ZAMARGU-4260 file (C-alpha; in steps of 0.2 Angstrom, whole numbers, plus 5000, padded with zeros to 4 digits):
<rodrens>
0) 5013/5091/5053 | 4997/5082/5054 | 4985/5084/5068 | 4972/5070/5074 | 4956/5074/5083
5) 4947/5059/5088 | 4930/5056/5093 | 4928/5055/5112 | 4920/5037/5110 | 4937/5030/5105
10) 4950/5042/5112 | 4968/5037/5113 | 4965/5020/5113 | 4962/5021/5093 | 4980/5026/5092
15) 4987/5010/5099 | 4975/4998/5088 | 4976/4992/5070 | 4966/5001/5058 | 4963/5001/5039
20) 4960/5018/5031 | 4945/5017/5017 | 4950/5033/5007 | 4962/5034/4992 | 4978/5045/4995
25) 4976/5053/4979 | 4960/5062/4988 | 4972/5067/5004 | 4977/5084/4997 | 4965/5097/5005
30) 4966/5105/5021 | 4954/5096/5029 | 4949/5077/5025 | 4938/5067/5035 | 4943/5048/5034
35) 4934/5032/5039 | 4945/5020/5049 | 4939/5003/5051 | 4947/4990/5063 | 4959/4978/5057
40) 4965/4962/5067 | 4980/4952/5064 | 4968/4939/5057 | 4956/4950/5048 | 4956/4955/5029
45) 4957/4973/5025 | 4936/4977/5024 | 4930/4983/5008 | 4926/5002/5008 | 4909/5005/5020
50) 4911/4988/5028 | 4921/4978/5043 | 4921/4982/5061 | 4920/4997/5074 | 4924/5012/5065
55) 4929/5032/5071 | 4929/5047/5063 | 4945/5058/5063 | 4950/5074/5054 | 4967/5074/5046
60) 4973/5092/5044 | 4988/5092/5031 | 5002/5105/5034 | 5008/5116/5020 | 5023/5103/5019
65) 5018/5087/5023 | 5034/5079/5019 | 5045/5090/5030 | 5057/5084/5042 | 5049/5075/5056
70) 5031/5078/5049 | 5018/5064/5051 | 5015/5053/5036 | 4998/5050/5029 | 4996/5031/5032
75) 4983/5016/5029 | 4985/5010/5047 | 4994/5004/5060 | 5005/4988/5061 | 4999/4973/5070
80) 5007/4964/5084 | 5026/4969/5090 | 5032/4985/5080 | 5046/4976/5071 | 5050/4972/5052
85) 5051/4954/5056 | 5032/4954/5063 | 5028/4964/5048 | 5034/4951/5036 | 5026/4938/5046
90) 5009/4945/5048 | 4994/4936/5040 | 4985/4953/5039 | 4997/4956/5024 | 4999/4939/5017
95) 4980/4934/5016 | 4973/4947/5005 | 4987/4944/4993 | 4985/4926/4992 | 4966/4926/4990
100) 4965/4942/4978 | 4958/4937/4961 | 4966/4944/4945 | 4956/4959/4938 | 4948/4956/4922
105) 4960/4957/4907 | 4975/4954/4918 | 4985/4939/4922 | 4995/4937/4939 | 5013/4935/4937
110) 5018/4934/4956 | 5010/4933/4972 | 5013/4937/4990 | 5031/4942/4988 | 5042/4952/5002
115) 5048/4963/4987 | 5041/4975/4974 | 5047/4977/4955 | 5060/4987/4952 | 5070/4993/4935
120) 5066/5003/4918 | 5048/5007/4915 | 5042/5014/4930 | 5028/5026/4928 | 5020/5031/4944
125) 5015/5026/4962 | 4997/5029/4969 | 4993/5026/4988 | 4977/5015/4990 | 4965/5016/5005
130) 4962/4996/5004 | 4971/4982/4996 | 4962/4980/4980 | 4970/4975/4964 | 4954/4981/4954
135) 4956/4998/4960 | 4976/4997/4954 | 4971/4989/4938 | 4958/5005/4936 | 4974/5017/4938
140) 4984/5006/4925 | 4969/5006/4912 | 4968/5026/4914 | 4986/5027/4910 | 4990/5025/4890
145) 5008/5019/4893 | 5003/5006/4908 | 5005/4988/4903 | 5008/4981/4922 | 5005/4985/4941
150) 5012/4980/4957 | 5001/4981/4972 | 5009/4979/4990 | 5009/4983/5008 | 5025/4994/5014
155) 5031/4997/5031 | 5035/5014/5033 | 5040/5027/5048 | 5025/5037/5055 | 5036/5052/5053
160) 5048/5058/5038 | 5063/5054/5046 | 5078/5067/5048 | 5093/5068/5060 | 5082/5076/5074
165) 5070/5060/5073 | 5079/5045/5066 | 5067/5032/5071 | 5048/5032/5074 | 5033/5020/5076
170) 5028/5012/5059 | 5013/5013/5048 | 5009/5004/5033 | 5005/5011/5017 | 4996/5001/5002
175) 5004/5005/4987 | 5000/5004/4968 | 5014/5006/4956 | 5012/5006/4936 | 5024/5000/4925
180) 5025/5004/4905 | 5034/4986/4905 | 5027/4969/4909 | 5033/4962/4926 | 5040/4946/4931
185) 5045/4939/4947 | 5063/4939/4944 | 5061/4958/4942 | 5054/4960/4960 | 5070/4965/4967
190) 5066/4979/4979 | 5066/4970/4997 | 5066/4986/5005 | 5079/4997/5014 | 5085/5006/5029
195) 5080/5025/5032 | 5091/5030/5047 | 5087/5018/5061 | 5070/5012/5053 | 5068/4996/5041
200) 5056/4999/5027 | 5048/4982/5021 | 5037/4975/5008 | 5023/4961/5010 | 5009/4955/5001
205) 5016/4960/4985 | 5007/4954/4969 | 5011/4959/4952 | 4998/4959/4935 | 5002/4960/4918
210) 4988/4968/4906 | 4980/4956/4894 | 4976/4937/4896 | 4991/4925/4892 | 4987/4910/4882
215) 4998/4895/4881 | 5013/4897/4868 | 5004/4913/4862 | 5010/4926/4874 | 4997/4940/4878
220) 4982/4944/4868 | 4989/4963/4868 | 5006/4968/4858 | 5020/4961/4867 | 5032/4971/4875
225) 5050/4967/4884 | 5048/4957/4899 | 5057/4965/4915
</rodrens>
């Protein structure tokens, strides 16, 4: 289980506010990790690393098995407004970054701000990001030889890994970067979430990008692959 030790300046109030975690989840694999939380409101964009509103330092202690039943999940920030899937899907906190994100260099955007993520064959890996940043996700795709596309999105998850003894929990938001070995299309974004015990997992701000710049009537400037 994760134990959170907050600085006295913010105390318990920090746990009840909405926050953005400026740390890449790939780095959260050691016993003690210090993460910087920046305040996020319903109208605010997810701030770049090192910028934004008031911050506090917390210490995250990872248990030997962080996915054990009822263990607390590593998360990006708590959800705004009422803690429901409906509020999550309607929140500008998640739609605004998706709508205003620019395609990374040498990528073509194929869908914007969906409430679903890509599904099907060709999946390579998922990375958890600290901020909603398509360029960071593109860098991970560029580092994977078979990667032809990526999908970045916000995902509403339970704070704990649910089990029979803990079938529900408050929600947290994860920012996910999914890499694909096939080109993406809006019609292939068919994962609309699911129920985990009594909790509804939902997706928002889902953007899809294909590697290469698409030219009219010529396809992409890299070898074409089957489009999903």
